NUDRENLUM-278491 format. One record per residue (C-alpha): residue in three letters; y, x, z. Coordinates in nm, 2 decimals. Example, Ala and Ser with C-alpha at 12.3 -4.5 7.8 and 13.67 -1.06 7.14 Angstrom:
! residues 2
 residu      y      x      z
    ALA  -0.45   1.23   0.78
    SER  -0.11   1.37   0.71
***
This chain:
! residues 310
 residu      y      x      z
    MET  -1.55  -1.40  -0.60
    LYS  -1.22  -1.53  -0.76
    ALA  -1.28  -1.91  -0.64
    ASN  -1.36  -1.75  -0.29
    PHE  -1.04  -1.55  -0.27
    GLY  -0.84  -1.85  -0.39
    VAL  -0.97  -2.04  -0.09
    ILE  -0.91  -1.76   0.16
    ASN  -0.55  -1.71   0.03
    SER  -0.46  -2.07   0.10
    SER  -0.51  -1.99   0.46
    LYS  -0.23  -1.73   0.44
    ALA   0.16  -1.77   0.44
    ASN   0.29  -1.77   0.09
    PHE   0.56  -1.49   0.02
    ASP   0.58  -1.54  -0.36
    GLU   0.96  -1.59  -0.35
    ILE   1.03  -1.27  -0.21
    TYR   0.90  -1.08  -0.49
    SER   1.10  -1.27  -0.76
    MET   1.43  -1.13  -0.64
    GLU   1.63  -0.85  -0.84
    ASP   1.63  -0.64  -0.53
    PRO   1.43  -0.59  -0.22
    ARG   1.69  -0.74   0.04
    GLU   1.46  -1.05   0.10
    TYR   1.13  -0.86   0.10
    PHE   1.27  -0.65   0.40
    ALA   1.44  -0.95   0.58
    VAL   1.12  -1.18   0.55
    LEU   0.84  -0.90   0.62
    GLY   1.05  -0.71   0.86
    ALA   1.10  -1.02   1.09
    LEU   0.70  -1.05   1.09
    ASP   0.68  -0.66   1.20
    TYR   0.51  -0.59   0.86
    MET   0.40  -0.23   0.92
    ILE   0.10  -0.16   0.68
    PRO   0.31   0.08   0.45
    ASP   0.41   0.28   0.75
    ILE   0.06   0.29   0.90
    ALA  -0.10   0.36   0.57
    GLU   0.12   0.65   0.45
    PRO  -0.03   0.94   0.65
    VAL  -0.38   0.82   0.56
    VAL  -0.30   0.81   0.19
    ARG  -0.14   1.15   0.21
    GLN  -0.44   1.31   0.37
    ILE  -0.66   1.15   0.07
    LEU  -0.40   1.29  -0.19
    GLU  -0.40   1.62  -0.03
    ALA  -0.77   1.63  -0.05
    ARG  -0.78   1.52  -0.42
    ALA  -0.51   1.78  -0.49
    ARG  -0.73   2.07  -0.34
    LEU  -1.02   1.95  -0.58
    TYR  -0.83   1.88  -0.89
    SER  -0.46   1.84  -1.00
    PRO  -0.20   1.97  -0.79
    ARG   0.00   1.64  -0.81
    PRO  -0.22   1.35  -0.83
    VAL  -0.08   1.05  -1.02
    VAL  -0.11   0.74  -0.82
    LEU  -0.13   0.40  -0.98
    ASP   0.00   0.15  -0.69
    VAL  -0.15  -0.18  -0.76
    GLY   0.07  -0.45  -0.63
    CYS   0.35  -0.21  -0.58
    SER   0.64  -0.47  -0.55
    TYR   0.95  -0.28  -0.52
    GLY   0.81   0.05  -0.47
    ILE   0.78   0.09  -0.10
    ASN   0.47   0.30  -0.10
    ALA   0.62   0.56  -0.33
    ALA   0.95   0.56  -0.11
    LEU   0.76   0.63   0.20
    HIS   0.53   0.89   0.05
    ARG   0.78   1.09  -0.15
    PHE   1.09   1.09   0.10
    PRO   1.12   1.13   0.49
    VAL   1.22   0.75   0.55
    ASN   0.98   0.45   0.70
    PHE   0.99   0.09   0.69
    THR   1.21   0.04   0.97
    VAL   1.46   0.29   0.84
    LEU   1.46   0.08   0.51
    ARG   1.47  -0.26   0.69
    ARG   1.78  -0.16   0.88
    ARG   1.94  -0.06   0.57
    TYR   1.86  -0.36   0.35
    THR   1.94  -0.62   0.60
    ARG   2.27  -0.50   0.72
    ARG   2.56  -0.77   0.65
    GLU   2.76  -0.53   0.46
    VAL   2.45  -0.47   0.22
    ALA   2.40  -0.84   0.19
    ALA   2.76  -0.87   0.03
    LEU   2.68  -0.66  -0.25
    SER   2.56  -0.76  -0.60
    SER   2.22  -0.65  -0.72
    ASP   2.37  -0.42  -0.97
    GLU   2.61  -0.26  -0.68
    LEU   2.29  -0.21  -0.45
    LEU   2.10  -0.06  -0.72
    ARG   2.37   0.21  -0.78
    LEU   2.39   0.28  -0.44
    ASP   2.01   0.30  -0.39
    ARG   1.95   0.52  -0.66
    ASN   2.20   0.78  -0.48
    TYR   2.03   0.71  -0.18
    TYR   1.68   0.80  -0.26
    ALA   1.80   1.09  -0.47
    SER   1.96   1.24  -0.15
    TRP   1.64   1.28   0.03
    PRO   1.43   1.59  -0.02
    GLU   1.12   1.54  -0.20
    ILE   0.81   1.56   0.03
    GLY   0.54   1.37  -0.17
    VAL   0.21   1.51  -0.27
    GLY   0.15   1.24  -0.54
    ARG   0.35   1.10  -0.83
    PHE   0.37   0.73  -0.86
    ILE   0.31   0.46  -1.14
    GLY   0.38   0.11  -1.03
    PHE   0.15  -0.19  -1.14
    ASP   0.26  -0.55  -1.04
    ALA   0.30  -0.92  -1.19
    SER   0.67  -0.92  -1.09
    ARG   0.92  -0.80  -1.35
    PRO   1.20  -0.79  -1.11
    ALA   1.03  -0.57  -0.86
    ILE   0.90  -0.34  -1.12
    ARG   1.24  -0.32  -1.28
    TYR   1.40  -0.24  -0.95
    ALA   1.16   0.04  -0.85
    GLU   1.18   0.22  -1.18
    ARG   1.56   0.21  -1.19
    VAL   1.62   0.34  -0.86
    GLY   1.36   0.63  -0.92
    LEU   1.10   0.54  -0.69
    ILE   0.82   0.53  -0.97
    GLU   0.79   0.73  -1.27
    ARG   0.73   0.39  -1.47
    GLY   0.61   0.05  -1.42
    ILE   0.36  -0.16  -1.58
    VAL   0.40  -0.54  -1.57
    ALA   0.09  -0.74  -1.59
    ASN  -0.13  -1.01  -1.46
    LEU  -0.48  -0.89  -1.52
    GLU  -0.63  -1.21  -1.34
    ALA  -0.50  -1.41  -1.64
    GLY  -0.44  -1.17  -1.94
    ALA  -0.55  -0.85  -2.08
    LEU  -0.40  -0.50  -2.05
    ALA  -0.16  -0.40  -2.33
    PRO  -0.28  -0.11  -2.54
    SER   0.01   0.08  -2.47
    ASP  -0.01   0.02  -2.10
    ALA  -0.37   0.13  -2.11
    ALA  -0.28   0.46  -2.29
    SER  -0.04   0.52  -2.01
    LEU  -0.30   0.49  -1.75
    ALA  -0.52   0.78  -1.88
    GLU  -0.36   1.04  -1.65
    VAL  -0.41   0.82  -1.34
    ASP  -0.61   1.01  -1.06
    VAL  -0.60   0.76  -0.76
    ILE  -0.57   0.38  -0.77
    LEU  -0.39   0.27  -0.46
    SER  -0.38  -0.07  -0.30
    THR  -0.22  -0.16   0.04
    GLY  -0.28  -0.54   0.05
    SER  -0.33  -0.64  -0.31
    VAL  -0.70  -0.73  -0.28
    GLY  -0.73  -1.07  -0.26
    TYR  -0.44  -1.14  -0.49
    VAL  -0.64  -0.92  -0.74
    THR  -0.99  -0.94  -0.79
    ASP  -1.28  -0.75  -0.96
    LYS  -1.13  -0.89  -1.28
    THR  -0.82  -0.67  -1.23
    PHE  -1.01  -0.35  -1.14
    ARG  -1.25  -0.39  -1.42
    ALA  -0.98  -0.39  -1.68
    LEU  -0.80  -0.09  -1.51
    LEU  -1.13   0.10  -1.48
    ARG  -1.16   0.07  -1.86
    ALA  -0.85   0.28  -1.89
    ILE  -0.89   0.53  -1.59
    PRO  -1.19   0.75  -1.59
    HIS  -1.32   0.87  -1.25
    PRO  -1.05   0.75  -1.03
    TRP  -1.06   0.78  -0.66
    ILE  -0.98   0.41  -0.54
    VAL  -0.80   0.37  -0.20
    SER  -0.80   0.01  -0.07
    PHE  -0.66  -0.13   0.25
    VAL  -0.83  -0.46   0.25
    LEU  -0.75  -0.77   0.52
    ARG  -1.07  -0.82   0.71
    MET  -1.11  -1.18   0.56
    PHE  -1.16  -1.06   0.19
    PRO  -1.54  -0.98   0.10
    TYR  -1.53  -0.65  -0.07
    ASP  -1.88  -0.64  -0.21
    ALA  -1.81  -0.75  -0.54
    LEU  -1.56  -0.45  -0.60
    THR  -1.81  -0.21  -0.43
    GLY  -2.05  -0.32  -0.68
    LEU  -1.82  -0.29  -0.98
    PHE  -1.71   0.07  -0.87
    ALA  -2.08   0.15  -0.86
    GLU  -2.11   0.08  -1.20
    HIS  -1.86   0.33  -1.29
    GLY  -2.04   0.60  -1.08
    LEU  -1.82   0.56  -0.78
    VAL  -1.95   0.55  -0.43
    THR  -1.76   0.34  -0.19
    GLU  -1.71   0.44   0.19
    ARG  -1.55   0.22   0.46
    LEU  -1.36   0.43   0.74
    ALA  -1.53   0.29   1.04
    SER  -1.35   0.44   1.31
    ALA  -1.02   0.25   1.26
    VAL  -0.85  -0.06   1.15
    PHE  -0.51  -0.13   1.04
    VAL  -0.26  -0.36   1.14
    GLN  -0.07  -0.53   0.88
    ARG   0.17  -0.78   1.02
    ARG   0.21  -1.05   1.26
    PHE   0.09  -1.41   1.15
    ARG   0.40  -1.62   1.05
    ASP   0.28  -1.92   1.26
    VAL  -0.01  -2.10   1.46
    SER  -0.12  -2.26   1.15
    GLU  -0.18  -1.93   0.97
    LEU  -0.35  -1.79   1.27
    ASN  -0.59  -2.06   1.31
    SER  -0.68  -2.08   0.93
    THR  -0.73  -1.72   0.92
    LEU  -0.96  -1.74   1.23
    GLU  -1.15  -1.98   1.06
    GLN  -1.22  -1.78   0.74
    LEU  -1.31  -1.48   0.95
    ALA  -1.57  -1.70   1.15
    CYS  -1.71  -1.82   0.82
    ARG  -1.79  -1.44   0.77
    ASP  -1.93  -1.40   1.11
    ILE  -1.64  -1.13   1.19
    ASP  -1.57  -1.10   1.56
    THR  -1.19  -1.14   1.60
    ASP  -1.18  -1.08   1.98
    GLY  -0.92  -0.79   2.02
    PHE  -0.82  -0.82   1.65
    GLU  -0.68  -1.11   1.47
    SER  -0.71  -1.34   1.80
    ASP  -0.42  -1.11   1.93
    GLY  -0.19  -1.25   1.66
    LEU  -0.21  -0.96   1.43
    LEU  -0.35  -0.95   1.09
    ARG  -0.60  -0.64   1.05
    ALA  -0.71  -0.47   0.73
    GLU  -0.96  -0.20   0.68
    LEU  -0.99   0.11   0.45
    PHE  -1.25   0.15   0.17
    VAL  -1.25   0.47  -0.05
    SER  -1.44   0.50  -0.35
    ARG  -1.50   0.83  -0.51
    PRO  -1.77   1.03  -0.74
    ARG  -2.09   1.08  -0.57
    GLU  -2.03   1.46  -0.59
    ASP  -1.69   1.43  -0.43
    VAL  -1.82   1.21  -0.13
    GLU  -2.12   1.46  -0.07
    ALA  -1.88   1.74  -0.05
    ALA  -1.64   1.57   0.19
    PRO  -1.74   1.24   0.34
    LEU  -1.43   1.00   0.43
    GLU  -1.44   1.05   0.80
    SER  -1.39   1.43   0.74
    LEU  -1.10   1.35   0.53
    VAL  -0.90   1.10   0.73
    THR  -0.76   1.14   1.08
    VAL  -0.60   0.85   1.23
    CYS  -0.33   0.91   1.50
    SER  -0.23   0.55   1.62
    GLY   0.12   0.51   1.67
    LEU   0.23   0.80   1.49
    ASN   0.50   0.60   1.27
    ARG   0.63   0.38   1.55
    PRO   0.95   0.46   1.75
    VAL   0.89   0.62   2.10
    GLY   1.21   0.72   2.22
    THR   1.30   1.08   2.31
    ARG   1.00   1.34   2.28
    TYR   0.96   1.70   2.25
    VAL   0.86   1.88   1.93
    ARG   0.74   2.24   1.90
    LEU   0.93   2.42   1.61
    GLY   0.79   2.71   1.41
    THR   0.58   2.97   1.59
    ASP   0.80   3.03   1.89
    GLU   0.80   2.86   2.22
    SER   1.12   2.67   2.18
    ARG   1.13   2.29   2.19
    ILE   1.41   2.04   2.12
    ALA   1.44   1.68   2.20
    LEU   1.45   1.43   1.90
    GLU   1.60   1.09   1.93
    LEU   1.37   0.86   1.74
***
């Protein structure tokens, strides 16, 4: 599986450099220019799953965000912001002139000024120390774990801190991480729910088999696919289409339209799946997070409506 993922990854654009910065300005500049939208699109789905988990178990589930980078999933879940709002903030020329320390101080106040609307609490997991450090210092994640479990082991102190995790979340890390990473995590995390948004070129079978060994049943949301971003260039488009063709995946109306697509897989204990199948937990409203201009919204229980400029 690891070798296959390496071949598939070679067909994708490489963005390693944006995760080595002390703050997320380059992240938003580069990915924002490619209409990166999976954090926005995934957030309502993640919220529904966390709410379902909270109804059954702990009222505030602890989420391990695998490949969390600068804590973007935590920001979008915990506060009433979206990727577009944050991109505008971090790509302003006034912000570009700041030092990383100045930006970090402002960001800490920026996020603290928003009301907390999150269902879950977040622990970050990433191989990038600068990204984890930023997410911790501005308060987006409660704590961060810096590790590369594809090449090394989980430190005992980190393994101990994972015991409270309820949900493992990935919105694009599968492919960069394999069953080796998840195997190490599952040694430390008993009976989690695992929520993975996976680009369609990456096979998920080995992970499904691993999760089954731990008593987890994996469901794929058959009713929706999720846009990640535009292709960086024609070369990335063509090589991705070739990889999908090798897996006999039809790309007409999907990747052939110039947008990378992901599928949602959720793994849970059998009794949880039988009590509430995935299709009953998740409702996808396409375009909910995209700007649409002026629209009217019902407030409260009366008949009043106001126009919102979005």
